[in-house]
Backbone as CSV, one residue per row, in Angstrom:
resi,resn,N_x,N_y,N_z,CA_x,CA_y,CA_z,C_x,C_y,C_z
1,MET,78.452,101.099,55.942,78.288,102.138,54.628,79.684,102.613,54.153
2,ALA,79.806,103.171,52.898,80.889,103.889,52.584,81.002,104.979,52.535
3,PHE,81.909,105.699,52.961,82.075,107.116,53.182,82.785,108.013,52.219
4,ARG,82.186,109.137,51.486,82.894,109.634,50.311,84.415,110.482,50.974
5,LEU,84.285,111.020,52.259,85.056,111.691,52.608,86.417,110.991,52.799
6,LEU,86.315,110.113,53.336,87.197,108.877,53.747,87.743,108.447,52.200
7,ASP,86.942,107.938,51.209,87.810,107.650,49.961,88.289,108.872,49.337
8,ALA,87.771,110.060,49.415,88.356,111.166,48.948,89.907,111.707,49.559
9,PHE,90.057,111.418,50.696,91.169,111.704,51.574,92.318,110.543,50.741
10,GLN,91.606,109.254,50.923,92.534,108.157,50.523,93.083,108.298,48.853
11,GLY,92.069,108.770,48.171,92.453,109.363,46.803,93.544,110.492,46.622
12,LEU,93.886,111.150,47.466,95.103,112.224,47.288,96.079,111.432,47.290
13,PHE,96.077,110.153,47.918,97.709,109.454,47.890,97.772,107.990,46.976
14,ASP,96.817,107.187,46.835,96.468,106.203,46.394,96.798,105.966,45.005
15,GLY,97.731,105.419,44.636,98.379,105.150,43.073,99.018,106.561,42.586
16,LYS,99.123,107.626,43.414,99.886,108.841,42.818,100.448,109.606,43.667
17,ALA,101.459,110.441,43.242,102.080,111.385,44.073,101.243,112.227,45.121
18,TYR,101.238,112.409,46.286,100.752,113.586,46.935,101.591,114.668,46.962
19,LEU,100.968,115.946,46.556,101.586,117.085,46.441,101.040,118.086,47.734
20,HIS,101.843,118.430,48.445,101.407,118.957,49.592,101.329,120.533,49.229
21,ARG,102.061,120.955,48.375,101.486,122.549,48.272,100.163,122.884,47.335
22,ASN,99.683,121.858,47.047,98.184,121.721,46.156,97.357,122.601,47.270
23,SER,97.002,123.657,47.081,96.045,124.466,48.138,94.532,123.744,48.069
24,THR,94.155,123.096,46.859,92.842,122.610,46.767,92.349,121.198,47.113
25,LEU,93.579,120.759,47.616,93.306,119.374,48.062,92.206,119.389,49.147
26,GLY,92.174,120.312,50.300,91.353,120.428,51.483,90.213,120.761,51.225
27,ASP,90.000,121.554,50.084,88.601,121.733,49.769,87.905,120.606,48.984
28,HIS,88.868,119.537,48.391,88.137,118.315,47.789,87.802,117.525,49.022
29,VAL,88.601,117.316,49.841,87.999,116.368,51.030,87.162,117.022,51.536
30,ALA,87.041,118.350,52.060,85.916,118.990,52.987,84.241,118.871,52.333
31,MET,84.551,119.003,50.818,83.107,119.121,50.237,82.334,117.847,50.771
32,HIS,83.172,116.800,50.503,82.225,115.389,51.006,81.973,115.097,52.066
33,LEU,82.112,115.933,53.323,81.570,115.473,54.040,79.981,115.989,54.576
34,PHE,79.529,116.953,53.671,78.232,117.396,53.598,77.502,116.310,52.593
35,GLU,78.194,115.644,51.757,77.285,114.326,51.153,77.008,113.319,52.214
36,ASP,78.467,113.042,53.087,78.298,112.096,53.912,77.194,112.161,55.152
37,VAL,76.932,113.719,55.191,75.814,114.041,56.487,74.593,113.781,55.748
38,HIS,74.512,114.040,54.420,73.242,113.661,53.920,73.007,112.349,53.899
39,ALA,73.905,111.528,53.622,73.534,110.125,53.250,73.388,109.356,54.520
40,THR,73.385,109.683,55.721,73.375,109.083,56.724,71.915,109.176,57.017
41,GLY,71.270,110.087,56.391,69.435,110.248,56.761,69.288,110.683,58.110
42,LEU,70.495,111.015,59.129,70.118,110.909,60.431,69.489,112.510,60.848
43,SER,69.426,113.646,59.772,69.220,114.690,60.118,67.970,115.181,58.873
44,PRO,66.601,115.128,59.409,65.909,115.225,58.488,65.684,116.834,58.013
45,LYS,66.101,117.799,58.867,66.146,119.150,58.491,67.181,119.233,57.775
46,PHE,68.290,118.689,57.798,69.614,119.050,56.617,69.294,118.500,55.340
47,ASN,68.622,117.172,55.297,68.026,116.878,54.147,66.918,117.686,53.553
48,ALA,66.326,117.652,54.245,65.123,118.681,53.875,65.588,120.097,53.110
49,ARG,66.399,120.895,53.922,66.932,122.098,53.286,67.867,122.018,52.061
50,VAL,68.077,120.819,52.090,69.618,120.238,50.705,68.518,120.096,49.510
51,ALA,67.601,119.371,49.843,66.539,119.091,48.697,66.099,120.539,48.386
52,ALA,65.716,121.428,49.263,64.998,122.552,48.769,65.891,123.425,48.225
53,GLY,67.153,123.194,48.265,68.273,124.210,47.881,68.644,125.571,48.745
54,ALA,67.979,125.338,50.056,68.055,126.465,50.848,69.510,126.448,51.822
55,ALA,69.896,125.061,51.817,71.243,124.562,52.228,72.001,124.443,51.166
56,VAL,73.214,125.007,51.144,74.066,125.024,49.926,75.593,125.025,50.023
57,MET,76.229,124.342,49.411,77.743,124.425,49.666,78.306,126.000,48.966
58,ASN,79.043,126.729,49.579,79.715,127.697,48.592,81.031,127.209,48.123
59,SER,81.454,127.121,46.861,82.693,126.562,46.171,83.594,127.574,46.765
60,ALA,83.396,128.713,46.900,84.483,129.532,46.957,84.741,129.448,48.612
61,ASN,84.149,129.074,49.324,83.943,128.930,50.978,84.087,130.318,51.891
62,THR,83.317,131.247,51.272,83.260,132.470,51.655,81.843,132.877,52.111
63,GLN,81.255,133.666,53.042,80.002,134.196,53.042,80.541,135.404,52.455
64,GLN,79.126,135.482,51.885,78.690,136.725,50.748,78.740,138.174,51.453
65,GLY,79.769,138.971,50.696,79.841,140.333,51.682,80.413,140.517,52.539
66,ILE,81.307,139.430,53.133,81.885,139.517,54.316,83.432,138.800,53.842
67,ARG,84.479,139.874,54.392,86.085,139.640,54.053,86.397,138.830,55.163
68,ALA,86.858,137.639,55.120,87.662,136.809,55.983,88.344,135.651,55.723
69,ARG,89.008,135.355,56.320,89.751,133.967,55.833,88.837,132.916,55.333
70,ARG,89.287,132.346,54.264,88.234,131.127,53.969,88.582,129.725,54.526
71,GLY,87.697,129.028,54.771,87.831,127.723,54.812,87.968,126.819,54.197
72,ASP,87.936,125.650,54.109,88.086,124.469,53.217,86.745,124.018,52.620
73,GLY,85.925,124.262,53.714,84.305,123.473,53.107,83.364,124.662,54.031
74,THR,82.343,125.075,53.570,81.630,125.858,54.169,79.694,125.674,53.576
75,LEU,79.100,125.346,54.641,77.715,125.041,53.850,76.886,126.188,54.779
76,GLY,75.863,126.519,54.339,74.753,127.555,54.710,73.618,128.074,53.927
77,GLN,73.290,128.957,54.406,71.776,129.601,53.978,72.166,130.209,52.724
78,ILE,71.296,129.905,51.497,71.812,130.294,50.089,71.763,131.789,50.247
79,VAL,71.990,132.627,49.567,72.024,134.125,49.589,70.171,134.234,48.704
80,PRO,69.526,134.848,49.530,67.974,134.919,48.625,68.041,135.675,47.543
81,GLY,67.423,135.074,46.613,67.448,135.537,45.187,68.506,134.831,44.296
82,ALA,69.506,134.264,44.793,70.481,133.319,44.067,69.841,131.951,43.682
83,GLN,70.388,131.280,42.552,70.083,130.371,42.163,70.948,128.975,42.815
84,ALA,70.502,128.191,43.434,71.635,126.920,43.465,71.622,126.085,42.288
85,ARG,72.972,125.819,42.098,73.554,125.039,40.989,73.636,123.306,41.772
86,ALA,73.165,122.443,40.731,73.569,121.004,41.019,74.681,120.740,40.093
87,ASP,75.781,119.875,40.825,76.706,119.444,39.821,76.339,117.717,39.741
88,ALA,76.581,117.414,38.731,76.546,115.876,38.554,77.469,114.800,39.576
89,GLY,76.815,113.951,40.178,77.191,112.942,40.968,77.338,113.441,42.763
90,TYR,76.763,114.627,43.021,76.534,115.372,44.304,75.128,115.658,44.571
91,ILE,74.562,115.818,45.777,73.488,115.774,46.002,73.131,117.254,46.542
92,VAL,74.321,117.750,47.304,74.534,118.887,47.852,74.468,120.006,46.849
93,GLN,73.704,121.046,46.619,73.974,121.961,45.550,75.102,123.207,45.919
94,ARG,75.397,123.767,44.970,76.267,124.988,44.874,75.503,126.268,45.128
95,GLY,76.254,127.372,45.671,75.591,128.821,45.778,76.397,129.550,46.563
96,PRO,76.133,130.646,46.371,76.788,131.668,47.386,75.784,131.861,48.791
97,VAL,76.493,131.724,49.723,76.093,131.782,51.292,75.753,132.873,52.082
98,ALA,74.736,133.046,52.713,74.598,134.374,53.619,74.941,133.895,54.977
99,THR,74.936,132.851,55.319,75.322,132.348,56.676,76.352,131.019,56.576
100,ILE,76.853,130.624,57.555,77.605,129.468,57.784,77.101,128.686,58.793
101,GLU,76.371,127.373,58.324,75.977,126.599,59.209,76.865,125.325,59.408
102,ILE,77.513,124.882,58.712,78.847,124.135,59.051,80.062,124.289,58.155
103,GLY,81.013,124.635,58.946,82.575,124.973,58.558,83.545,123.856,58.814
104,VAL,84.213,123.515,57.794,85.012,122.688,57.714,86.582,122.781,57.433
105,GLU,87.416,122.742,58.332,89.012,122.996,58.048,89.702,121.600,57.757
106,VAL,90.452,121.287,56.693,91.209,120.134,56.803,92.871,120.715,56.873
107,LYS,93.469,119.914,57.376,95.219,119.960,57.478,95.405,118.193,57.648
108,ILE,96.613,118.335,56.650,97.309,116.858,56.752,98.744,117.271,56.869
109,LEU,99.150,116.343,57.739,100.546,116.650,58.441,101.238,115.214,57.835
110,HIS,101.933,115.423,56.637,102.411,114.278,55.982,104.060,113.900,56.478
111,LYS,104.552,114.935,56.797,105.901,114.987,56.918,106.482,116.299,57.588
112,ALA,107.695,116.115,58.515,108.135,117.219,59.373,107.055,117.873,60.204
113,MET,106.251,117.061,60.935,105.059,117.562,61.813,105.567,118.420,62.668
114,ILE,106.359,118.102,63.636,107.029,118.758,64.613,107.294,120.370,64.389
115,LYS,108.107,120.605,63.082,108.645,121.723,62.524,107.172,122.204,61.925
116,GLN,106.348,122.105,61.663,105.305,122.487,61.207,103.740,123.067,62.426
117,ILE,104.087,122.237,63.492,102.741,121.895,64.390,102.337,123.321,64.842
118,ASP,103.232,124.579,65.079,102.479,125.193,65.753,101.811,126.030,64.707
119,ARG,102.373,126.218,63.761,101.538,126.767,62.317,100.233,125.890,62.163
120,VAL,100.344,124.749,62.261,98.649,124.287,61.800,97.808,124.318,62.986
121,ILE,98.172,124.528,64.245,97.570,124.368,65.422,96.906,126.071,65.296
122,SER,97.698,126.974,64.963,97.267,128.141,64.613,96.086,128.377,63.426
123,ASP,96.384,127.902,62.714,95.825,127.790,61.359,94.449,127.206,61.827
124,LEU,94.400,126.267,62.405,93.018,125.615,62.627,92.398,126.379,63.608
125,THR,92.949,126.792,64.927,92.092,127.248,65.692,91.389,128.834,65.267
126,GLY,92.324,129.411,64.419,91.878,130.947,63.671,91.048,130.617,62.626
127,GLN,90.677,129.284,62.307,89.866,129.091,61.304,88.504,128.916,61.916
128,ALA,88.638,128.123,63.013,87.581,127.872,63.463,86.972,129.323,64.294
129,ALA,87.496,130.162,64.623,87.242,131.417,65.299,86.687,132.285,64.156
130,THR,87.049,132.178,62.938,86.663,132.758,62.067,85.322,132.391,61.284
131,PHE,84.688,131.048,61.298,83.565,130.044,61.158,82.515,130.990,62.082
132,ARG,82.946,131.403,63.414,82.277,131.756,64.348,82.018,133.318,64.541
133,LYS,82.609,134.072,63.802,83.018,135.553,63.882,81.651,136.234,63.519
134,ARG,81.058,135.835,62.768,80.052,136.702,62.199,78.332,136.245,62.845
135,GLY,78.376,135.535,64.110,77.335,135.249,64.795,76.959,133.829,64.355
136,GLY,75.574,133.534,64.741,75.153,132.350,64.408,75.798,130.930,65.233
137,ARG,75.625,129.894,65.047,75.845,128.821,65.948,76.687,128.077,64.681
138,PRO,77.616,128.342,64.148,78.298,127.260,62.983,78.684,125.955,63.741
139,ILE,78.421,124.830,63.120,79.028,123.584,63.598,80.370,123.760,63.115
140,CYS,81.402,123.604,63.734,82.574,123.708,63.151,83.329,122.147,63.356
141,VAL,84.034,122.082,62.201,84.535,120.424,62.140,86.049,120.580,61.702
142,GLY,86.800,119.894,62.440,88.590,120.049,61.830,88.609,118.575,61.259
143,VAL,89.247,118.352,60.604,89.486,117.241,60.065,91.136,117.216,59.894
144,VAL,92.300,116.135,60.481,93.484,116.030,60.273,94.060,114.820,59.996
145,GLY,94.763,114.655,58.886,95.301,113.668,58.495,96.851,113.628,59.221
146,ILE,97.177,112.462,59.849,98.665,112.198,60.361,99.254,110.982,59.805
147,ASN,100.091,111.061,58.977,100.731,110.074,58.487,101.471,108.857,59.169
148,ARG,101.485,108.109,59.272,102.350,106.851,60.493,103.640,106.276,59.672
149,ALA,103.650,106.297,58.484,104.593,105.485,57.653,105.973,105.648,58.162
150,LEU,106.518,104.504,57.997,107.861,104.196,58.272,108.961,105.225,57.933
151,HIS,108.673,105.517,56.608,109.358,106.919,55.864,108.386,107.037,54.942
152,THR,108.996,108.278,54.286,108.338,109.031,53.233,108.714,109.796,52.573
153,THR,108.463,110.471,51.502,108.703,111.067,50.507,108.173,112.660,50.367
154,SER,108.397,113.960,49.983,107.778,114.855,49.769,108.434,115.502,48.278
155,TYR,107.638,116.022,47.513,108.166,116.635,46.253,108.128,118.231,46.115
156,GLU,109.265,118.928,45.597,109.377,120.185,45.189,109.362,120.218,43.895
157,GLY,108.462,120.155,43.124,108.380,120.202,41.901,108.624,118.869,41.480
158,GLU,109.463,118.333,40.587,109.902,116.941,40.294,110.825,116.387,41.346
159,ARG,111.262,117.374,42.252,112.486,116.925,42.878,112.082,116.281,44.067
160,PRO,112.620,114.934,44.346,111.972,114.264,45.778,113.008,114.729,47.000
161,PHE,112.346,114.608,48.173,112.970,114.877,49.513,112.483,113.800,50.304
162,PRO,113.177,112.878,50.357,112.933,111.775,51.283,113.360,111.867,52.903
163,THR,112.573,111.218,53.780,112.918,111.518,54.918,114.620,110.295,55.168
164,ASP,115.147,110.576,56.161,116.387,109.884,56.736,116.390,109.378,57.934
165,GLY,115.561,109.937,58.777,115.759,109.181,60.397,116.764,110.208,60.670
166,ARG,117.316,111.092,60.331,118.607,111.855,61.259,117.957,113.382,61.243
167,LYS,118.301,113.783,60.295,117.800,115.171,60.037,116.495,115.589,59.666
168,HIS,115.960,114.573,58.735,114.543,114.574,58.572,113.875,113.388,59.254
169,LYS,113.016,113.563,60.126,112.760,112.489,60.751,111.635,111.601,60.048
170,HIS,111.707,110.221,60.212,110.422,109.425,59.647,108.864,110.095,60.251
171,PRO,108.195,109.841,59.691,106.656,110.083,60.113,106.246,109.383,61.603
172,ILE,106.747,108.113,61.671,106.199,107.531,62.685,106.880,107.826,63.574
173,ALA,107.999,108.640,63.915,108.503,109.361,64.698,108.146,110.154,65.414
174,GLU,107.287,110.879,64.438,106.703,112.175,64.875,105.190,112.174,65.379
175,ALA,104.735,111.091,64.813,102.714,111.094,64.646,102.184,111.170,65.969
176,ASP,102.520,110.646,67.317,102.399,110.432,68.172,101.896,112.081,69.087
177,GLU,103.660,112.307,68.924,103.490,113.816,69.674,102.672,115.034,68.876
178,ALA,102.526,114.706,67.565,102.234,115.680,66.649,100.312,115.586,67.113
179,GLU,100.149,114.281,67.397,98.488,114.090,67.890,98.215,114.519,68.995
180,ARG,99.138,114.408,69.674,98.971,114.744,71.487,98.834,116.276,71.191
181,ARG,99.701,117.340,70.548,99.457,118.381,70.677,98.187,119.134,70.022
182,LEU,98.116,118.380,68.738,96.844,118.737,68.603,95.621,118.482,69.067
183,LEU,95.249,117.612,69.776,94.286,117.104,70.756,94.295,118.169,72.173
184,THR,95.592,118.601,72.457,95.490,119.424,73.494,95.414,120.826,73.208
185,LEU,95.867,121.397,72.206,95.890,122.682,71.491,95.055,123.214,70.519
186,ALA,94.375,122.304,69.973,93.523,122.664,68.638,92.225,122.332,68.662
187,ALA,91.963,120.625,69.455,90.688,119.958,69.270,89.551,120.746,69.987
188,HIS,89.905,121.443,70.820,88.828,122.273,72.013,88.210,123.402,70.871
189,ALA,88.770,124.023,69.907,88.432,124.860,69.132,86.981,124.474,68.331
190,PHE,86.808,123.060,67.806,85.720,122.570,67.281,84.666,121.724,67.912
191,ASP,83.518,121.732,67.204,82.596,120.999,67.813,82.991,119.474,67.502
192,GLU,83.535,119.071,66.389,83.980,117.701,66.049,85.284,117.731,65.753
193,PHE,86.317,116.891,66.155,87.779,117.150,65.541,87.964,115.729,65.404
194,ILE,88.134,115.524,63.790,88.507,114.167,63.357,90.115,113.866,62.945
195,ILE,90.458,112.864,63.458,91.722,112.370,63.051,91.739,111.227,62.144
196,LEU,92.469,111.472,61.125,92.310,110.345,60.004,94.045,109.916,60.141
197,ARG,94.352,108.679,60.887,95.898,108.008,60.857,96.071,106.918,59.743
198,TYR,96.963,107.699,59.020,96.921,106.364,57.510,98.748,106.710,57.576
199,ALA,98.872,105.573,56.525,100.378,105.486,56.237,100.525,105.252,54.718
200,ALA,101.323,106.273,54.309,101.949,106.616,52.853,102.822,107.116,52.681
201,THR,104.136,106.056,51.924,105.584,106.494,51.767,105.568,107.757,50.730
202,ASN,104.608,107.715,49.768,104.333,108.681,48.808,105.558,108.657,47.716
203,GLU,105.945,107.067,47.967,107.015,106.844,46.617,106.302,105.679,45.877
204,PRO,106.994,105.471,44.532,106.083,104.294,43.544,106.075,102.841,44.443
205,PRO,105.061,102.162,44.418,103.622,102.468,43.575,102.587,103.346,44.232
206,PHE,103.305,104.162,45.105,102.104,105.321,45.723,101.220,104.572,46.431
207,ALA,101.345,103.388,47.681,100.810,102.598,48.198,100.082,103.602,49.101
208,PHE,98.628,103.014,49.612,97.894,103.826,50.866,97.176,102.817,51.757
209,THR,97.410,103.121,52.985,96.959,101.982,54.280,96.513,103.059,55.002
210,TRP,95.450,102.692,55.618,94.683,103.073,56.798,95.323,102.810,58.158
211,ALA,95.916,103.161,59.132,96.217,103.020,60.524,95.481,101.538,60.807
212,ASN,94.170,101.767,60.984,92.944,100.806,61.339,91.866,101.406,60.600
213,ALA,91.561,100.509,59.670,90.593,100.999,58.296,89.249,101.316,59.583
214,LYS,88.947,99.881,60.142,87.899,99.863,60.913,87.303,101.183,62.014
215,ALA,88.373,101.165,62.806,88.331,102.108,63.615,88.243,103.693,62.903
216,THR,88.875,103.868,61.715,88.687,105.070,61.333,87.216,105.248,60.754
217,ALA,86.530,104.285,60.293,85.302,104.562,59.686,84.267,104.629,60.794
218,LEU,84.603,103.550,62.116,83.528,104.016,63.305,83.983,105.448,63.584
219,ASP,85.008,106.045,63.822,84.926,106.999,64.684,84.479,108.261,63.547
220,TYR,84.766,108.250,62.426,84.200,109.009,61.331,82.669,109.045,61.336
221,GLY,81.852,107.639,61.236,80.964,107.578,61.351,80.045,108.057,62.374
222,ALA,80.437,107.961,63.602,80.090,108.616,64.896,79.986,110.101,65.145
223,ALA,81.294,110.644,64.463,81.043,112.090,64.254,80.014,112.355,63.301
224,LEU,79.657,111.788,62.166,78.904,112.254,61.049,77.543,112.233,62.104
225,ALA,77.253,111.323,62.807,75.682,111.138,63.622,75.636,112.216,64.436
226,ARG,76.745,112.662,65.211,76.752,113.877,66.029,76.569,115.156,65.346
227,ILE,77.167,115.213,64.123,77.126,116.386,63.315,75.200,116.723,62.992
228,ALA,74.949,115.587,62.554,73.452,115.271,61.980,72.267,115.788,63.229
229,ARG,72.802,115.286,64.457,72.040,115.528,65.417,72.085,117.102,65.962
230,GLU,73.421,117.454,65.805,73.348,118.826,65.996,72.786,119.731,65.107
231,TYR,73.144,119.357,63.902,72.161,120.521,62.911,70.727,120.452,63.198
232,ASP,70.123,119.478,63.395,68.691,119.430,63.743,68.389,120.240,65.217
233,ALA,69.154,120.196,65.865,69.302,121.304,67.300,69.543,122.600,66.821
234,ARG,70.365,123.018,66.265,71.060,124.285,66.087,69.830,125.179,64.543
235,PHE,69.535,124.240,63.802,68.922,125.251,62.630,67.405,124.401,62.414
């Protein structure tokens, strides 16, 4: 089956420049996980609550009445009396949530991975703790993209900053160490920790490839199955 989250992630790079400072990109990727859980059909409880408008995605990724760090994707119990809103092309409706049932945090390590790895690990573990802060048993999902391109470019405005292999290391030189640290220091904070290995130079014609497309789909599909099973067990 096709997975919307994987397509959305690829769409950040394929045929266009990836702009790492766009803070909405993680939200865009995360929202598709809920659609994919529904599409598997493996959680009757999830699908029934979605159909009834009881479990909704919160577009602001916040819990009503609670001041806390926002995640990239939150789904939970709709606030009683609130009206769920359907958007074209999506099964899961939108609305304010009183609880968090599934929380998703997305990070993308495209360039300068080791330089930023400590901050990324802190952000990931901190967000997982925030999801759990107000009680309940939310399913916490981490999604991390790791670039494995031979070289790449980032942009500040229209100014390009290519890697040179010396002062600015190429992604392939840092990818394994970045993944090792993430698995050692961040993965434990999540119920599911999904690593998306890809290659994107972020240079014209802005091509994108998965490091191993079949393995990526299988690993993500297995994570969806576990999330669906866990949803039925917890909620």
